[in-house]
Structures are given as structure tokens and as C-alpha cells.
A tleap script that builds the chain and sets N, CA, C and O, in Angstrom:
source leaprc.protein.ff14SB
mol = sequence {
  NMET PHE HIE VAL LEU GLY GLY VAL ILE SER
  PRO MET ASP GLY ILE GLY PRO LYS ASP ILE
  ASN LEU GLU THR LEU ILE SER ARG ILE SER
  ASP THR SER PRO GLU VAL VAL PRO GLU VAL
  GLU ILE ILE PHE ALA LEU PRO ALA THR MET
  GLU GLY ASP THR THR SER PHE TYR LEU TYR
  LYS LYS LEU SER PRO PHE SER VAL THR VAL
  THR THR LEU ALA ARG GLY VAL GLY VAL GLY
  GLU ALA LEU GLN HIE ALA ASP GLU ALA THR
  LEU SER ARG SER ILE ASP ASN ARG LEU PRO
  TYR GLU CALA
}
set mol.1.N position { 0.846 -1.174 -0.001 }
set mol.1.CA position { -0.003 0.001 0.007 }
set mol.1.C position { 0.888 1.230 0.014 }
set mol.1.O position { 2.042 1.169 0.440 }
set mol.2.N position { 0.353 2.334 -0.454 }
set mol.2.CA position { 1.073 3.557 -0.430 }
set mol.2.C position { 0.170 4.694 -0.012 }
set mol.2.O position { -1.052 4.548 0.005 }
set mol.3.N position { 0.760 5.822 0.325 }
set mol.3.CA position { 0.021 6.986 0.772 }
set mol.3.C position { 0.675 8.218 0.125 }
set mol.3.O position { 1.887 8.406 0.225 }
set mol.4.N position { -0.113 9.026 -0.518 }
set mol.4.CA position { 0.382 10.238 -1.179 }
set mol.4.C position { 0.057 11.445 -0.309 }
set mol.4.O position { -1.104 11.726 -0.015 }
set mol.5.N position { 1.131 12.165 0.104 }
set mol.5.CA position { 0.951 13.360 0.913 }
set mol.5.C position { 0.440 14.530 0.099 }
set mol.5.O position { -0.297 15.371 0.613 }
set mol.6.N position { 0.829 14.593 -1.175 }
set mol.6.CA position { 0.369 15.665 -2.006 }
set mol.6.C position { 1.217 16.936 -1.874 }
set mol.6.O position { 0.788 18.017 -2.279 }
set mol.7.N position { 2.390 16.805 -1.321 }
set mol.7.CA position { 3.270 17.942 -1.194 }
set mol.7.C position { 4.149 17.808 -0.007 }
set mol.7.O position { 4.152 16.769 0.654 }
set mol.8.N position { 4.919 18.860 0.294 }
set mol.8.CA position { 5.814 18.862 1.446 }
set mol.8.C position { 5.570 20.158 2.233 }
set mol.8.O position { 5.059 21.145 1.706 }
set mol.9.N position { 5.951 20.115 3.495 }
set mol.9.CA position { 5.841 21.292 4.331 }
set mol.9.C position { 6.867 22.351 3.865 }
set mol.9.O position { 8.061 22.071 3.759 }
set mol.10.N position { 6.375 23.547 3.598 }
set mol.10.CA position { 7.227 24.632 3.108 }
set mol.10.C position { 6.754 25.963 3.689 }
set mol.10.O position { 5.960 26.666 3.064 }
set mol.11.N position { 7.230 26.303 4.857 }
set mol.11.CA position { 6.781 27.581 5.492 }
set mol.11.C position { 6.992 28.798 4.614 }
set mol.11.O position { 6.204 29.744 4.652 }
set mol.12.N position { 8.070 28.774 3.812 }
set mol.12.CA position { 8.348 29.933 2.919 }
set mol.12.C position { 7.281 30.108 1.873 }
set mol.12.O position { 7.041 31.220 1.404 }
set mol.13.N position { 6.619 28.990 1.493 }
set mol.13.CA position { 5.542 29.037 0.506 }
set mol.13.C position { 4.174 28.988 1.160 }
set mol.13.O position { 3.164 28.833 0.473 }
set mol.14.N position { 4.128 29.118 2.483 }
set mol.14.CA position { 2.861 29.106 3.220 }
set mol.14.C position { 2.198 27.731 3.281 }
set mol.14.O position { 0.983 27.648 3.460 }
set mol.15.N position { 2.971 26.651 3.137 }
set mol.15.CA position { 2.414 25.315 3.183 }
set mol.15.C position { 2.797 24.680 4.516 }
set mol.15.O position { 3.974 24.442 4.788 }
set mol.16.N position { 1.792 24.411 5.340 }
set mol.16.CA position { 2.036 23.819 6.650 }
set mol.16.C position { 1.535 22.395 6.701 }
set mol.16.O position { 1.038 21.874 5.703 }
set mol.17.N position { 1.659 21.761 7.848 }
set mol.17.CA position { 1.247 20.353 8.015 }
set mol.17.C position { -0.252 20.122 7.659 }
set mol.17.O position { -0.628 19.051 7.185 }
set mol.18.N position { -1.062 21.123 7.894 }
set mol.18.CA position { -2.506 20.963 7.589 }
set mol.18.C position { -2.803 21.021 6.087 }
set mol.18.O position { -3.901 20.679 5.649 }
set mol.19.N position { -1.813 21.456 5.308 }
set mol.19.CA position { -2.016 21.590 3.855 }
set mol.19.C position { -1.607 20.347 3.070 }
set mol.19.O position { -1.780 20.284 1.852 }
set mol.20.N position { -1.061 19.357 3.786 }
set mol.20.CA position { -0.722 18.091 3.138 }
set mol.20.C position { -1.608 16.989 3.659 }
set mol.20.O position { -2.274 17.175 4.678 }
set mol.21.N position { -1.644 15.870 3.014 }
set mol.21.CA position { -2.535 14.766 3.344 }
set mol.21.C position { -1.893 13.911 4.464 }
set mol.21.O position { -1.539 12.754 4.241 }
set mol.22.N position { -1.755 14.477 5.622 }
set mol.22.CA position { -1.108 13.805 6.765 }
set mol.22.C position { -2.103 13.132 7.684 }
set mol.22.O position { -1.847 12.012 8.127 }
set mol.23.N position { -3.200 13.746 7.986 }
set mol.23.CA position { -4.146 13.176 8.957 }
set mol.23.C position { -4.717 11.838 8.505 }
set mol.23.O position { -5.006 10.969 9.327 }
set mol.24.N position { -4.879 11.676 7.177 }
set mol.24.CA position { -5.389 10.372 6.721 }
set mol.24.C position { -4.334 9.274 6.901 }
set mol.24.O position { -4.685 8.115 7.121 }
set mol.25.N position { -3.061 9.620 6.811 }
set mol.25.CA position { -2.001 8.631 7.085 }
set mol.25.C position { -2.054 8.217 8.556 }
set mol.25.O position { -2.020 7.026 8.863 }
set mol.26.N position { -2.135 9.180 9.458 }
set mol.26.CA position { -2.223 8.878 10.872 }
set mol.26.C position { -3.473 8.039 11.143 }
set mol.26.O position { -3.416 7.083 11.916 }
set mol.27.N position { -4.572 8.374 10.533 }
set mol.27.CA position { -5.833 7.619 10.709 }
set mol.27.C position { -5.685 6.195 10.201 }
set mol.27.O position { -6.167 5.260 10.840 }
set mol.28.N position { -5.022 6.012 9.051 }
set mol.28.CA position { -4.810 4.651 8.539 }
set mol.28.C position { -3.994 3.799 9.493 }
set mol.28.O position { -4.274 2.613 9.665 }
set mol.29.N position { -2.997 4.391 10.107 }
set mol.29.CA position { -2.154 3.641 11.051 }
set mol.29.C position { -2.950 3.364 12.334 }
set mol.29.O position { -2.868 2.272 12.896 }
set mol.30.N position { -3.710 4.347 12.787 }
set mol.30.CA position { -4.522 4.178 13.990 }
set mol.30.C position { -5.557 3.100 13.816 }
set mol.30.O position { -5.881 2.385 14.764 }
set mol.31.N position { -6.084 2.974 12.611 }
set mol.31.CA position { -7.121 1.983 12.311 }
set mol.31.C position { -6.576 0.581 12.074 }
set mol.31.O position { -7.349 -0.373 11.993 }
set mol.32.N position { -5.276 0.442 11.962 }
set mol.32.CA position { -4.648 -0.860 11.705 }
set mol.32.C position { -4.670 -1.659 13.003 }
set mol.32.O position { -4.388 -1.116 14.072 }
set mol.33.N position { -4.999 -2.928 12.917 }
set mol.33.CA position { -5.079 -3.766 14.130 }
set mol.33.C position { -3.723 -3.796 14.810 }
set mol.33.O position { -2.689 -3.806 14.143 }
set mol.34.N position { -3.725 -3.811 16.151 }
set mol.34.CA position { -2.492 -3.755 16.924 }
set mol.34.C position { -1.484 -4.866 16.598 }
set mol.34.O position { -0.276 -4.640 16.670 }
set mol.35.N position { -1.960 -6.041 16.248 }
set mol.35.CA position { -1.000 -7.130 15.947 }
set mol.35.C position { -0.322 -6.937 14.602 }
set mol.35.O position { 0.717 -7.545 14.344 }
set mol.36.N position { -0.897 -6.090 13.729 }
set mol.36.CA position { -0.305 -5.830 12.422 }
set mol.36.C position { 0.654 -4.628 12.479 }
set mol.36.O position { 1.618 -4.581 11.714 }
set mol.37.N position { 0.409 -3.676 13.357 }
set mol.37.CA position { 1.181 -2.437 13.419 }
set mol.37.C position { 2.691 -2.676 13.499 }
set mol.37.O position { 3.424 -2.001 12.776 }
set mol.38.N position { 3.213 -3.605 14.341 }
set mol.38.CA position { 4.691 -3.792 14.365 }
set mol.38.C position { 5.264 -4.226 13.042 }
set mol.38.O position { 6.467 -4.087 12.823 }
set mol.39.N position { 4.440 -4.753 12.144 }
set mol.39.CA position { 4.924 -5.203 10.835 }
set mol.39.C position { 4.820 -4.088 9.769 }
set mol.39.O position { 5.261 -4.285 8.637 }
set mol.40.N position { 4.266 -2.967 10.107 }
set mol.40.CA position { 4.097 -1.860 9.183 }
set mol.40.C position { 5.416 -1.103 9.046 }
set mol.40.O position { 6.057 -0.756 10.037 }
set mol.41.N position { 5.804 -0.857 7.804 }
set mol.41.CA position { 6.970 -0.019 7.512 }
set mol.41.C position { 6.522 1.187 6.724 }
set mol.41.O position { 5.843 1.058 5.706 }
set mol.42.N position { 6.896 2.344 7.188 }
set mol.42.CA position { 6.618 3.601 6.517 }
set mol.42.C position { 7.921 4.014 5.825 }
set mol.42.O position { 8.930 4.228 6.497 }
set mol.43.N position { 7.916 4.129 4.486 }
set mol.43.CA position { 9.119 4.551 3.759 }
set mol.43.C position { 8.902 5.970 3.269 }
set mol.43.O position { 8.006 6.223 2.464 }
set mol.44.N position { 9.711 6.891 3.748 }
set mol.44.CA position { 9.642 8.271 3.237 }
set mol.44.C position { 10.324 8.337 1.897 }
set mol.44.O position { 11.514 8.045 1.779 }
set mol.45.N position { 9.572 8.719 0.889 }
set mol.45.CA position { 10.105 8.922 -0.451 }
set mol.45.C position { 9.875 10.373 -0.803 }
set mol.45.O position { 9.044 10.689 -1.655 }
set mol.46.N position { 10.592 11.237 -0.163 }
set mol.46.CA position { 10.397 12.674 -0.319 }
set mol.46.C position { 11.617 13.315 -0.991 }
set mol.46.O position { 12.688 12.709 -1.022 }
set mol.47.N position { 11.468 14.532 -1.528 }
set mol.47.CA position { 12.592 15.170 -2.181 }
set mol.47.C position { 13.765 15.384 -1.232 }
set mol.47.O position { 13.577 15.576 -0.031 }
set mol.48.N position { 14.963 15.350 -1.776 }
set mol.48.CA position { 16.174 15.599 -0.998 }
set mol.48.C position { 16.397 17.101 -0.901 }
set mol.48.O position { 17.399 17.628 -1.384 }
set mol.49.N position { 15.448 17.778 -0.270 }
set mol.49.CA position { 15.505 19.231 -0.124 }
set mol.49.C position { 15.269 19.558 1.350 }
set mol.49.O position { 14.924 18.678 2.138 }
set mol.50.N position { 15.457 20.837 1.721 }
set mol.50.CA position { 15.156 21.264 3.054 }
set mol.50.C position { 13.690 20.986 3.421 }
set mol.50.O position { 13.380 20.547 4.528 }
set mol.51.N position { 12.807 21.254 2.462 }
set mol.51.CA position { 11.365 21.028 2.689 }
set mol.51.C position { 11.077 19.548 2.853 }
set mol.51.O position { 10.272 19.171 3.705 }
set mol.52.N position { 11.720 18.693 2.052 }
set mol.52.CA position { 11.552 17.254 2.181 }
set mol.52.C position { 12.035 16.753 3.549 }
set mol.52.O position { 11.373 15.947 4.201 }
set mol.53.N position { 13.201 17.252 3.962 }
set mol.53.CA position { 13.747 16.856 5.264 }
set mol.53.C position { 12.854 17.360 6.407 }
set mol.53.O position { 12.655 16.654 7.395 }
set mol.54.N position { 12.317 18.581 6.274 }
set mol.54.CA position { 11.437 19.109 7.303 }
set mol.54.C position { 10.172 18.229 7.392 }
set mol.54.O position { 9.718 17.884 8.483 }
set mol.55.N position { 9.625 17.881 6.236 }
set mol.55.CA position { 8.426 17.036 6.217 }
set mol.55.C position { 8.708 15.652 6.837 }
set mol.55.O position { 7.895 15.128 7.598 }
set mol.56.N position { 9.865 15.078 6.500 }
set mol.56.CA position { 10.256 13.796 7.065 }
set mol.56.C position { 10.351 13.860 8.563 }
set mol.56.O position { 9.831 12.990 9.262 }
set mol.57.N position { 11.022 14.901 9.074 }
set mol.57.CA position { 11.171 15.050 10.504 }
set mol.57.C position { 9.813 15.208 11.186 }
set mol.57.O position { 9.560 14.579 12.214 }
set mol.58.N position { 8.944 16.037 10.625 }
set mol.58.CA position { 7.612 16.244 11.183 }
set mol.58.C position { 6.839 14.931 11.212 }
set mol.58.O position { 6.252 14.574 12.233 }
set mol.59.N position { 6.840 14.206 10.076 }
set mol.59.CA position { 6.143 12.942 10.001 }
set mol.59.C position { 6.696 11.943 11.035 }
set mol.59.O position { 5.933 11.245 11.704 }
set mol.60.N position { 8.011 11.887 11.151 }
set mol.60.CA position { 8.633 10.988 12.096 }
set mol.60.C position { 8.135 11.268 13.510 }
set mol.60.O position { 7.796 10.349 14.254 }
set mol.61.N position { 8.098 12.530 13.863 }
set mol.61.CA position { 7.604 12.898 15.218 }
set mol.61.C position { 6.125 12.507 15.392 }
set mol.61.O position { 5.734 12.027 16.457 }
set mol.62.N position { 5.319 12.708 14.369 }
set mol.62.CA position { 3.908 12.345 14.440 }
set mol.62.C position { 3.681 10.816 14.486 }
set mol.62.O position { 2.700 10.351 15.067 }
set mol.63.N position { 4.565 10.067 13.888 }
set mol.63.CA position { 4.461 8.615 13.852 }
set mol.63.C position { 5.122 7.944 15.034 }
set mol.63.O position { 4.929 6.744 15.227 }
set mol.64.N position { 5.892 8.658 15.833 }
set mol.64.CA position { 6.623 8.050 16.937 }
set mol.64.C position { 5.771 7.361 17.992 }
set mol.64.O position { 6.265 6.428 18.625 }
set mol.65.N position { 4.511 7.763 18.225 }
set mol.65.CA position { 3.716 7.019 19.201 }
set mol.65.C position { 3.307 5.622 18.747 }
set mol.65.O position { 2.888 4.802 19.563 }
set mol.66.N position { 3.428 5.347 17.436 }
set mol.66.CA position { 3.055 4.055 16.921 }
set mol.66.C position { 4.265 3.135 16.808 }
set mol.66.O position { 5.395 3.597 16.645 }
set mol.67.N position { 4.021 1.848 16.897 }
set mol.67.CA position { 5.116 0.877 16.804 }
set mol.67.C position { 5.370 0.474 15.368 }
set mol.67.O position { 5.345 -0.708 15.024 }
set mol.68.N position { 5.620 1.489 14.522 }
set mol.68.CA position { 5.905 1.230 13.108 }
set mol.68.C position { 7.353 1.461 12.818 }
set mol.68.O position { 8.007 2.247 13.504 }
set mol.69.N position { 7.875 0.788 11.808 }
set mol.69.CA position { 9.235 1.006 11.348 }
set mol.69.C position { 9.227 2.160 10.369 }
set mol.69.O position { 8.455 2.141 9.411 }
set mol.70.N position { 10.061 3.162 10.579 }
set mol.70.CA position { 10.133 4.318 9.698 }
set mol.70.C position { 11.502 4.308 9.018 }
set mol.70.O position { 12.535 4.274 9.687 }
set mol.71.N position { 11.500 4.338 7.700 }
set mol.71.CA position { 12.750 4.373 6.929 }
set mol.71.C position { 12.626 5.462 5.836 }
set mol.71.O position { 11.545 5.987 5.573 }
set mol.72.N position { 13.737 5.762 5.239 }
set mol.72.CA position { 13.737 6.716 4.125 }
set mol.72.C position { 14.584 6.172 2.998 }
set mol.72.O position { 15.429 5.305 3.221 }
set mol.73.N position { 14.380 6.651 1.833 }
set mol.73.CA position { 15.205 6.219 0.722 }
set mol.73.C position { 16.646 6.650 0.917 }
set mol.73.O position { 16.900 7.720 1.470 }
set mol.74.N position { 17.569 5.856 0.485 }
set mol.74.CA position { 18.977 6.190 0.583 }
set mol.74.C position { 19.298 7.390 -0.262 }
set mol.74.O position { 18.665 7.613 -1.294 }
set mol.75.N position { 20.279 8.172 0.160 }
set mol.75.CA position { 20.719 9.337 -0.587 }
set mol.75.C position { 22.211 9.263 -0.700 }
set mol.75.O position { 22.888 8.724 0.175 }
set mol.76.N position { 22.725 9.806 -1.778 }
set mol.76.CA position { 24.156 9.823 -1.919 }
set mol.76.C position { 24.536 10.086 -3.375 }
set mol.76.O position { 23.737 10.588 -4.165 }
set mol.77.N position { 25.754 9.738 -3.699 }
set mol.77.CA position { 26.270 9.972 -5.027 }
set mol.77.C position { 25.612 8.978 -5.962 }
set mol.77.O position { 25.646 7.773 -5.712 }
set mol.78.N position { 25.023 9.459 -7.020 }
set mol.78.CA position { 24.313 8.607 -7.980 }
set mol.78.C position { 25.286 7.880 -8.893 }
set mol.78.O position { 26.403 8.346 -9.121 }
set mol.79.N position { 24.862 6.748 -9.407 }
set mol.79.CA position { 25.651 5.997 -10.353 }
set mol.79.C position { 25.903 6.849 -11.614 }
set mol.79.O position { 24.969 7.376 -12.219 }
set mol.80.N position { 27.132 6.962 -11.975 }
set mol.80.CA position { 27.488 7.743 -13.151 }
set mol.80.C position { 27.678 9.237 -12.897 }
set mol.80.O position { 27.996 9.993 -13.814 }
set mol.81.N position { 27.483 9.654 -11.652 }
set mol.81.CA position { 27.658 11.069 -11.329 }
set mol.81.C position { 29.147 11.385 -11.126 }
set mol.81.O position { 29.875 10.598 -10.521 }
set mol.82.N position { 29.578 12.506 -11.619 }
set mol.82.CA position { 30.956 12.939 -11.420 }
set mol.82.C position { 31.127 13.402 -9.996 }
set mol.82.O position { 30.410 14.304 -9.563 }
set mol.83.N position { 32.034 12.831 -9.257 }
set mol.83.CA position { 32.215 13.106 -7.844 }
set mol.83.C position { 32.509 14.582 -7.585 }
set mol.83.O position { 32.060 15.135 -6.581 }
set mol.84.N position { 33.245 15.213 -8.469 }
set mol.84.CA position { 33.606 16.628 -8.260 }
set mol.84.C position { 32.394 17.560 -8.344 }
set mol.84.O position { 32.498 18.719 -7.944 }
set mol.85.N position { 31.254 17.094 -8.847 }
set mol.85.CA position { 30.039 17.915 -8.954 }
set mol.85.C position { 29.107 17.680 -7.798 }
set mol.85.O position { 28.098 18.377 -7.690 }
set mol.86.N position { 29.395 16.723 -6.916 }
set mol.86.CA position { 28.531 16.433 -5.773 }
set mol.86.C position { 28.711 17.504 -4.694 }
set mol.86.O position { 29.826 17.949 -4.422 }
set mol.87.N position { 27.604 17.902 -4.094 }
set mol.87.CA position { 27.706 18.904 -3.016 }
set mol.87.C position { 28.110 18.244 -1.702 }
set mol.87.O position { 28.144 17.018 -1.599 }
set mol.88.N position { 28.409 19.044 -0.725 }
set mol.88.CA position { 28.898 18.570 0.577 }
set mol.88.C position { 27.883 17.684 1.307 }
set mol.88.O position { 28.262 16.680 1.909 }
set mol.89.N position { 26.614 18.044 1.259 }
set mol.89.CA position { 25.597 17.234 1.926 }
set mol.89.C position { 25.451 15.869 1.275 }
set mol.89.O position { 25.295 14.867 1.972 }
set mol.90.N position { 25.499 15.816 -0.054 }
set mol.90.CA position { 25.422 14.554 -0.761 }
set mol.90.C position { 26.594 13.666 -0.401 }
set mol.90.O position { 26.413 12.481 -0.120 }
set mol.91.N position { 27.801 14.229 -0.406 }
set mol.91.CA position { 28.997 13.458 -0.049 }
set mol.91.C position { 28.905 12.942 1.386 }
set mol.91.O position { 29.226 11.787 1.668 }
set mol.92.N position { 28.470 13.802 2.267 }
set mol.92.CA position { 28.312 13.415 3.688 }
set mol.92.C position { 27.360 12.248 3.832 }
set mol.92.O position { 27.666 11.281 4.530 }
set mol.93.N position { 26.211 12.322 3.183 }
set mol.93.CA position { 25.241 11.227 3.268 }
set mol.93.C position { 25.754 9.972 2.604 }
set mol.93.O position { 25.454 8.867 3.056 }
set mol.94.N position { 26.527 10.119 1.535 }
set mol.94.CA position { 27.107 8.935 0.885 }
set mol.94.C position { 28.082 8.223 1.820 }
set mol.94.O position { 28.141 6.994 1.839 }
set mol.95.N position { 28.835 8.981 2.583 }
set mol.95.CA position { 29.785 8.394 3.528 }
set mol.95.C position { 29.018 7.736 4.684 }
set mol.95.O position { 29.336 6.621 5.098 }
set mol.96.N position { 27.994 8.453 5.201 }
set mol.96.CA position { 27.208 7.936 6.294 }
set mol.96.C position { 26.491 6.619 5.922 }
set mol.96.O position { 26.345 5.726 6.756 }
set mol.97.N position { 26.054 6.520 4.676 }
set mol.97.CA position { 25.259 5.369 4.259 }
set mol.97.C position { 26.058 4.373 3.389 }
set mol.97.O position { 25.498 3.654 2.561 }
set mol.98.N position { 27.373 4.362 3.606 }
set mol.98.CA position { 28.196 3.472 2.761 }
set mol.98.C position { 27.877 1.994 3.023 }
set mol.98.O position { 27.414 1.634 4.106 }
set mol.99.N position { 28.123 1.162 2.041 }
set mol.99.CA position { 27.854 -0.264 2.087 }
set mol.99.C position { 29.122 -1.037 1.945 }
set mol.99.O position { 30.090 -0.527 1.381 }
set mol.100.N position { 29.159 -2.280 2.447 }
set mol.100.CA position { 30.338 -3.100 2.234 }
set mol.100.C position { 30.524 -3.357 0.728 }
set mol.100.O position { 29.547 -3.556 0.006 }
set mol.101.N position { 31.760 -3.351 0.269 }
set mol.101.CA position { 32.039 -3.625 -1.139 }
set mol.101.C position { 31.928 -5.091 -1.408 }
set mol.101.O position { 32.542 -5.913 -0.727 }
set mol.102.N position { 31.123 -5.428 -2.427 }
set mol.102.CA position { 30.971 -6.844 -2.815 }
set mol.102.C position { 31.310 -6.941 -4.320 }
set mol.102.O position { 30.686 -6.285 -5.154 }
set mol.103.N position { 32.307 -7.773 -4.638 }
set mol.103.CA position { 32.711 -7.925 -6.024 }
set mol.103.C position { 31.842 -8.916 -6.742 }
set mol.103.O position { 32.044 -9.168 -7.930 }
savepdb mol mol.pdb
quit
């Protein structure tokens, strides 16, 4: 199953939590039977922007009372991207999320 928020929180653009489809997500989790909730995984697939990070943080705080697993898509240097063009945040996340090398 998936849930579409319909946007991200962006105070500079006048978009707050009430302007995205958040309450229905909380309702869906609340309505899920307690024995199923620990098996629920919420994957944040939001833009790699300040607004996306703000929305992820807000959602994480709102979901913290529930026993759900919260994950986000990996971020880092893309395949085929020239390393010298990567910004500092991308490089930092790439290092933080590094994987074991497997030949």
C-alpha cells in the first residue's frame, strides 16, 4: 500500500502540516489492528531538499507514538555522477550510508 501526501511542508511558501494529506495517514495507522502495526513499515520517499527533510522530521515525530518502522530512501552519489560535482551534503550522506564492497 502507499500513501500520497500531495506535497511537502514549506513555510516559505505558506504550506504547513494541515495543507498536506497527513491526517489520513495517521488515521490509517490508527485503524490498523495492533497485531499488524509492528509489521508496518513507512518509507519516506520525499525530495532531498530542506522542505523534504522538514516534512520527514515532522512525520517521524507524528508517527513516533506508533510501533511502526520508519525508513527513508537512501541518498548519496548517484551511479554515473561525477564526484567533483557532488555537493557537501550529498557526499556526507554517501559516507554515512556506505555499504560493504561486494565484487
